C-alpha positions in Angstrom: -83.0 -30.0 -52.2 -79.9 -28.0 -51.6 -76.4 -29.3 -52.4 -75.7 -29.6 -48.7 -78.9 -31.6 -48.0 -78.1 -33.9 -50.9 -74.6 -34.4 -49.6 -75.9 -35.1 -46.1 -78.4 -37.6 -47.5 -75.6 -39.4 -49.5 -73.3 -39.4 -46.4 -76.0 -41.0 -44.3 -76.6 -43.6 -47.0 -72.8 -44.3 -47.1 -72.8 -44.6 -43.3 -75.6 -47.1 -43.4 -73.9 -49.2 -46.1 -70.6 -49.3 -44.1 -72.5 -50.1 -40.9 -74.3 -53.0 -42.6 -70.9 -54.2 -44.0 -69.4 -54.2 -40.6 -72.3 -56.2 -39.2 -72.0 -58.7 -42.0 -68.3 -59.1 -41.3 -69.0 -59.5 -37.6 -71.7 -62.1 -38.4 -69.3 -64.2 -40.4 -70.4 -63.2 -43.9 -67.3 -62.5 -46.0 -67.3 -59.1 -47.7 -65.0 -58.9 -50.7 -63.5 -55.4 -50.5 -61.5 -56.0 -53.7 -64.0 -57.4 -56.2 -67.3 -56.3 -54.8 -67.1 -53.6 -52.1 -70.6 -52.8 -50.9 -70.1 -49.1 -51.1 -69.6 -49.2 -54.8 -73.1 -50.2 -55.7 -75.5 -48.2 -53.6 -78.0 -47.4 -56.3 -78.0 -50.6 -58.3 -75.4 -49.2 -60.7 -71.8 -50.4 -60.3 -69.5 -47.4 -59.9 -67.0 -48.7 -62.4 -69.7 -48.9 -65.1 -70.8 -45.3 -64.4 -67.2 -44.1 -64.6 -66.7 -46.0 -67.9 -69.7 -44.3 -69.3 -68.7 -40.9 -68.1 -65.1 -41.1 -69.2 -65.7 -42.8 -72.6 -62.3 -43.0 -74.4 -60.5 -41.8 -71.2 -61.6 -44.8 -69.2 -58.3 -46.6 -69.8 -56.4 -43.6 -68.3 -58.7 -43.8 -65.3 -57.8 -47.4 -64.9 -54.1 -46.6 -65.2 -54.4 -43.9 -62.6 -55.9 -46.3 -60.1 -53.3 -49.0 -60.8 -50.6 -46.4 -60.0 -52.5 -45.1 -56.9 -52.7 -48.6 -55.3 -49.2 -49.5 -56.2 -47.9 -46.2 -54.9 -49.5 -46.4 -51.5 -49.8 -50.1 -50.7 -46.9 -50.2 -48.3 -48.2 -47.2 -46.3 -51.6 -48.6 -45.3 -52.9 -51.2 -42.9 -53.8 -53.7 -45.6 -51.0 -53.8 -48.2 -52.1 -57.0 -49.7 -55.6 -55.7 -50.3 -54.2 -52.6 -52.1 -52.1 -54.9 -54.3 -55.1 -57.0 -55.1 -57.0 -53.8 -56.0 -54.1 -52.7 -58.3 -54.4 -56.2 -59.9 -58.2 -55.8 -60.3 -57.7 -52.5 -62.2 -54.9 -54.0 -64.3 -57.2 -57.0 -65.2 -59.9 -54.5 -66.1 -57.5 -52.5 -68.3 -56.4 -55.8 -70.0 -60.1 -56.5 -70.7 -60.5 -53.0 -72.2 -57.5 -53.4 -74.5 -58.6 -56.8 -75.6 -62.1 -55.4 -76.4 -60.4 -52.8 -78.6 -58.9 -55.7 -80.6 -55.3 -54.9 -79.5 -53.2 -57.8 -78.4 
């Protein structure tokens, strides 16, 4: 399979997930876009776990970057509270990482 075909396959899968999420929201099921966004677990592996494994000791820097990203842009988007909650989620995850390292 070519890179383009793989990309198109992934894009179609992403579209399906987002469409299902929209239908669930419309049907009254609540989707938690902060703690459990459906597009972050398409293959049974949580994206954050894959990133942690891939970045190893740099994972804390990844978390810091996301905290900054969400704090930086929260006031420029349609859902500022959601972005602040995402920043908090990444901060809580960073705190877990530091505690796991035995640093308090």
